[in-house]
N, C-alpha and C positions, 0 to 999 in steps of 0.2 A: 467497378474495378478502378484502380487508381491510374490506369493507363493514360487517361486524359491528361492528368497532371504530368505524367512522364513524357507524353508526347509534347506537351507545352514546353517542358524543360528542354527536350531535345530540339524543338523548334527554336527555343531561345539560344541554345548553343550554336545552331547554324547561323542565327542572326548575328550573334557576337562574332563568329568567324568572319562573316561578310563585312561587318563594321571594322573589325581589326584589319582585314585585308584592305579596305578602302583607306583607312588611316595610314597604312604603310606606304601609300603613294606619296612621294616627296612633293611633286607638283603635277598639275594636269598637263597632258601632252597638248602641243599646239594642234589646232584644227587641221586635219588632213595629214598630220605627221604619222609615220609608221610607229607601231608600238615598240617599246624597248625590246631589243633582241634577246637578252639573256633570260628574262622570265619566261618568254615564249618558248625558248629552247628547252627550258626545264619541263614545261608542261608537255611539249611534244615528246620528250624522252620518256616521260612518265606514263603517258596515255597507253602506248601499245602493251606494256607489261600488265597494267591494270585491266585493260580490256580483254587480254588473252586469258585471264584466269576467271573462270565462272565464280560469281560471288554466292556465298551461302547466305540465305535469308537470315538477317539478324534476329536472334532470340530475345524477345522483349521480356524484361523481368516482370514477374508478377508482384505487384506492389500494393500494399494496403496502407492507407493514411487514416490516422485517428488522433485524438487528443488525449493527453494523460492528466490534464487539469492543473498541474503545478510542477515546479522544478523539484526533483527528488533531493531530499536533504543529504542523502548519502547513497552511493551505489556499491558500498562495501557490504557483502552479505553479513558479516559479523557486526556491522554497525547500523544497518538499515532498520527502520521501524515504521515507515509510512507507506501507504498504499501506492503512492506515486512511484516509489522505487520497487516495492515488492512485486508488482505485476511485471516489471521488466526483468528483475532478477530471476523470477520464476522461469523465464525463457532463456536466460544466459547461463545459469548454473544448475547442475543436477543435484537432486537430493538423494539420500539413501532410499527414500520412498516418495511417493507422490499421492496427492488426494485426487481421485477421479473427478473430473469436472461434472459428469452427469450424475454420479451416484454419491459422491462425497466419501467413498470408501478408500481405504489405504491400499495402494498397489505398488509393486516393485518399480524401482527406477535404477539407481546405481546398484542397489542390493537386489539380488535375485531371489533370496529367501532369507529367513532369520529364525533362530532358535531361542527359546526362552527357558531358563532353568525352572525346575519345579517350584522353587520358592519365589519365582517372579523377579528376582533381583539381577540376574545376569542375562543380557541380551547379546546374541552373537549374530552379526550380519555378514553374510557371504556376498561378495561383490562381483559384478561382471568384470571381465578382463579385457574388454574391447573399447572401453571409454578412454578418450585421450583429450588432453588440453589443446588449446588452439595453437600452441607452439610445438605440438607433436609429442610431448611427454605423456606417459600413461597416467591415468587417474588412479591413485592407489589408496589403500586404507590408511597409509601414513598421512595423506593429505587430509583425510577426515579427522584423524587424531590431532593434527596441527591446528585445524580450523576450530575444533571444539576447545582446545586449550587456549587458543588466542581469544576466542569469544569470552571465556570465563576469566582469563587473567585480568586483574583489576586495572592494570595500566591501559588496557584497550578501551575501557569505559564504554563497553557495549550496553546500550539502553535496553537490549532484549536479553541480556545474560540470564535474567531471572527465570526465563522459560526453561533453562537448563539446570535449575537448582535440584531437580529430581535425580540428577547424576551425582554419584557419591563424591562428597567433599566440594561440590561446585559452589554452594552458597558460602561456605567458610572461606574458600579461596577468593571468590569474587568480592567478598566484603572485607578483605584484609586491608587495613590501613597501612599502606606500603611505606608511609613516613615513620611508622613506629614498629611494625612487625614484618616478618618475612613469611613466605609460604613455599611449599614444594609442589610445583605444578604436576609432578609425576605421581602425586597421590590422587589426582583427579581420576574418576572412574571411566576412563576411556583409554583403549590401547589397541594398536594395530598388531595383530598376531602374526600376520604376514602381509604380502602386498594386496591380497584380496579378502582379508578377514579382519573385521574390526569389532571389538567387544566393549560393551558398556556395562558398568556395574552401578546399580541404582541405590538410592538411600532407602527406598521402600518399594514394594510392588506397585506398579502404576500401569494399568491397562492402556492408558492414553499415551504411553511412550511411543507406541507404534505410530501414532499420528504426529507426535513431536518430531520423530525422525524425518518428517517431510519438510520441516521448517527451514527457511533460508538461513537462519542464524548458525546452524551447524553444517551447512553445506561446505564441501571442501573448497578451500581457496588456495591459490598457488603461492607457496611460501617464498619461492625465489623472486617472484614479481613484487610481492609485498615488501620484501627486504631491499630490493633494488630501487624501487620508486617511492617507498613510504606512502604517505597519504594520497599521493598522486597516482597510485597503481590502478585506480579505476577509471582514469581518463582514457579516452578512446585509443590514443597512441601507445598506451602502456598495458592495458588490461589483457589478461589471459583468462579465457573462459572454457567451458566444456559442454554447454547446453546446445539446444537446437539453433540458437542465434548468437551472433557476435555483435559487439558494439562497434559500428563503423564510424560514427561521428556523434559528438555531443557538443552542440552549440548552446552554451549555458544560457538559460532564460528564454530559449527560443525553440530548440528542436533536438531530438535524438533520433538516430537512424540505426536500426538493427538489420543485419543481413544474415541470410541463411548460412549456417556453419557446415561446410562441405565435409568436415571430419567428424560430425556428430554420428554416433553409431547407427541412428535410424534416419539418416539424412534423406534417404529415398522416400520416406514417408512424409516429408515436409514439402508442401507445395508452394507456399508463399515465399518469394525470394527476399522481400524487403518490407520492413515495417517503418513507416515514417511517422514519428510521434511528435506532434506539435504541442508545445506548452501553451495552453490557452486557458486563462482563468475566467473568461467571460462566457457564460452559457449562450448568450445571444449571438456572439461572434461564432461560437462553435456550431450552432444551429445554421447560421447563415452560410458557413463554409460547407456544411453538409448538403444544404439545398443547392448550392452552386456546383456541387460535384467535386469540391476540393478535399472533402473528407468522405470516407466510406462508412464511418461509424460515428455516432454522436451520442453523448450521455453515458458512455461506458466508464469503467473504473470507478473512482469515487464521485464522479460527476453525475448529473442528472439533467433533464431537459427543463427549460424555464417554465414555471407554472403559468406565466402569462401567455405562453404559446400553446398550451395543452389543448385548449378548445379548437384552435385552428388546426392543429395536427390531427385531432380526432375527426374533424370534418373534411380534411383534405383527402381526396380519393387515393392519392399516392402515398403520402406520409403515413396515413392511418394503417396501410398495409405493411409498412416497414417498421411500425412501432411494436416493441416487445415489452411487456409489463410482467413483473414477477417479484417474488420475495427475495430479500437479501439478508443474510445473517449478519446484520450490522445495526448498531444502535447509536443515535446521536444524543448527546447530553450536555447540560450546562455543568461545568466543573466549578467547585468553590475552593478558594484558598482558605482552608479551615483554621489557619493560624493568624489570619489577618482580620482585625476588626472592620466592620461589625459582623463579619461572617464567621468569627470564632464562636458565635452563639448559635447553637443548633436551631433555636426558634426562628432566627432570621433565615436560615437555610430552608427550614420547613415552609416558611411563608413564601419565599421566592419560588419554591417548587410547586406549591399548591396554586400559585397565581398564573401558572402557564396553562393556557387553554390548548390542550393537546389535540383536540378534535379540529380546532381551527387551523393549527399549524399543519396538520396532515392534509386537510381538505382544501384549504384556501391558500396556503403559502407554498407547500412542497408539491402537493398534487400526487403523492405516492406514499406508500408505507402505511403503517398502522400506529395509533397512539400507544405510548409505552409509559409504564410507571416503574418497571423494574429493568434491570440491565440486560439479562440474557433473553433473546427472543425465542419464540416457539421453534421447535426443531433442534434446539441445543439440549443435549442430555443434562438433566438437572434443572432446567429452567422451570420455575414454579408455574403451575397451571391450576386455577386462574392466577393472574398476575398479582404481585404484592407491591407495596410502595405507596407513595402519596398521590392520591387522585386530585384532579382539578377541583378546587373548592374555594371560591373567592372569599366567602364569609370566614371560613376557617383560616385562610391566609391572613386576612386582616386581624383576626383574633390573635394569631401567633405573633404577628409583628407588634401588636399592642402589648402583648405579654412580655415581649423582649424590650419594651420601653419606648416604642415608637408608635403611639396611637395615631392612626390616620397618616402615618409617615412623618409625623412631627419630629424634628430633630435628627432625622436620618440623613447621614452625609451623602453627598454625591459619590457614586461608586462607578467603577469601570468594568465593562464586559468586552473582552478582547477575542477576536476571531481572525482566521487567516483569510487573505484576500481572495475573494471569489464572489461572483454575483449572487449565487445562492446563499452563501453565508451572510452577505450583506442584507438581503431581505429577511432572512431568519433573525438576524440581530435586530433589525428595525421592528419586527413583529414582537420579539421578546421585550424590547424597550417600551413599546406601546402598552403591552399587557401589564408590565410591572408598574408603569406610570398610572394606568387606569385603575388597577386593582389595589395598589398599595400607596399611591400618591408619593412615589419616590422618583428621583432623577438618576438615570443611568447613562453614562457616557459610552459611546461605541468607539472601538479602536481596532483598526485592521492592520495586519502585517503580512508580508510575504511569508510563505510556509516555512522555509528554513529558519527565518528570524523568529517567527511565532513559536515554533516548537522548541527552539533553544531557550526562548525567553520565559517559558512557563516551567522549565526544569526545576526540580526541588533545590538545586544548587543556586538558583537565582536569588539575590538578596530580596528579602521580603518587601522592602520599600519599592522595588521595581516590579513587583508582581501585581497584576490586576486582581480585583476581588473575585471576578468571575471570568470564565473563559470557555471557549467551545472546544470540545473534542468529540470524537466518535470512536467506535471500536467495531471491527469486523472479525469474524471468527478465523483464527488460524487453524483450529480443528474443532469439531462439534462436541465440546464438553465444557461444562460450567467451570472447570478448573482454569480454562483459558480466559474466563471472564472475571469473576469476582476475585479469584486468587492472583492471577497474573497481571491484573490491571489495578486492583485496589488494595492488595495486601500491604500492611504497614511496613514490612521489611523485605518481602520477596517480590516486589514489583517496583515500577518507577515511582509510584505513590505521588502523583502530581498534586493530589489534594493535601498532602502533608499530614495525613491522618495519624494520630497516635494509636498504638496497638490497643485492641479491645477484644471483647468476647467474639466479635464477628471474625476477627483474624484467626483466633484459635479454632473456630468452627470451620473456616475455610481450609485451614491446614489439616484438620481432622478428616474432612471430606476428601481431600486429596489422597490421603493414605488409606481410606476405607475401601475395602474390596466388595462389600455388600451393596449392590446398586440401590436398593430401597433406602438403606440408611444414608447413602450419599445424597439422595434426593431430599430426604428430610433435613439434612444439614444445610443444603444449599437454599432451601426455602427460608430457613431461619437467617442465613447469612444475608440474603437479598432484603429480607424485612428489616434487619438491623442497619445494613449499610445505606439503604435508600429510603427507609421509612422512619428510622429513629435518629441515626447519626447524620444522615443526608450528606454523604461524601460527594454526591453529585445528584443532579436532577435529570434522569433519563426522560426524554419526552417523545421520541418516536423511533420505532424499528423501521429501518429504511427498506424501501422497495426499489427496484430498478425500472427506469423508463429509458429504453435504448432504441435508437434508430439505427438500422443496419440496411445497407443496400441489398436488394434481392439477390445479387450475384455472389454474396458472401455467405458461405456455410460456416457456422460457428456454434459454440455452446454458450449457454447463459448460466453462470455459476451462482450457487447460493452460498457455498462455504469457502471456496478456495480461490487463489489467484488463477487467472485463465491461462490454459496451455495453448498459446498461439500456434504452436506447431500442429495442432489438430484442426486449425482453420483452413479453409480453401476458398478459391475464387473461380467461378465459372469463366472460362476463356472463350 
């Protein structure tokens, strides 16, 4: 429990008071001189009244401290796209539905129930009437309608708007060039029928819309706060939320603090009063703080524990009992800028993918997870089994590079691999650099950037000359369906399309799979899509499906999720 830190902080406050009190003395009294009369009088007057009232024992907050790994790029639900923010938003804003942390199944949250029309196109959600915003206003269906329209509006530039393209007219509206054309936001397929009923009309039947309704992108946001504070509405002093926790403080680059929301409709079921979230990018520092008792959890979220420390952790009688290992629906990959030479040649991309020793990366560099050649991991509906894609094969890699015009790496220019600042990503980048050098005889520069700068810098709007040839990204399941993987990450027009891929047969198949209602046909489509995207076109080189290695103090009761952001309101601490 984080009470030690809390006690240390309390002790620090006492010390500060004593120091301030000492500093307030203008000059030391002469030896033997009586103390100044006025301050003594004040103390004597105060003592009887304080002494006469029996003091209630102070209720110490239940506090949990952990790291989130990096500064969130945005804390706006309509704009957030990274795990660092999503885990926090999960606990600050309510969705229509929620993905159960234990089972991965969709369950009610703001919505109590929902009806689907016979043709599968109209979804009507009935909402609870006891949810309120932190300023006391009720959470209504109109807030949902506002949020969805805001996320889809092209002026918002939501990087996750494409997950809403299944909503009628969403893609057409979102892709409107507002400099040349106009759009009518009221033609979007979302409407509040009254304060507690919101209705969606879809472009096509989509069984996975039930899971999409849990995503942070369409969670209601407070229109009045957004309009009053603009982009600063998510700062701690301005933000209005409705979930189990409120944002009490955000020290940029250092720490965020969440406190229990007393107005949350199930506040009685929330035990932990405060989450202190340190922004720590170095795994070794995070582990050291865990061992010293400053953190209650280490390696959670997008992070993991240092490979160099795994043997010691496994042999340590205490740490080994606090270590939790399991699968995570997440895949790490090397992205290629497909329009920038020499990676505009698929043979070069194939060579770099085949040169990655995936077994070594998992066994010796990361220390968790399983090697991957395709994007979607086991457990995701539609993930090919057995896996497809490019397997590790150095001889084949050399042959492909030679066929591209660079025999034994001759004439190949020095290229750049960019990753976000993290001790894990640093060692991963160094391992990749060494593998490409040894197998292909090529030089690769490594370049790291802080997360918000990194993610903005690889956006497809970035000028090509500023783009690295290769970069690191990963993907974790928003919901357990292949549509959330190949379609919403790599589709040429309905995703961010970081690879800048031109549309091909693979995109048509991904679209067809999204609209197909026969599950067997959907699986067939997805196997072909994965084979094309990562075996032929090589839009990216997936190399491992991540696992988690998390240390948790024994007094913390919590869940370990495979698919969804963690619901911290379900955690508790033994007191």
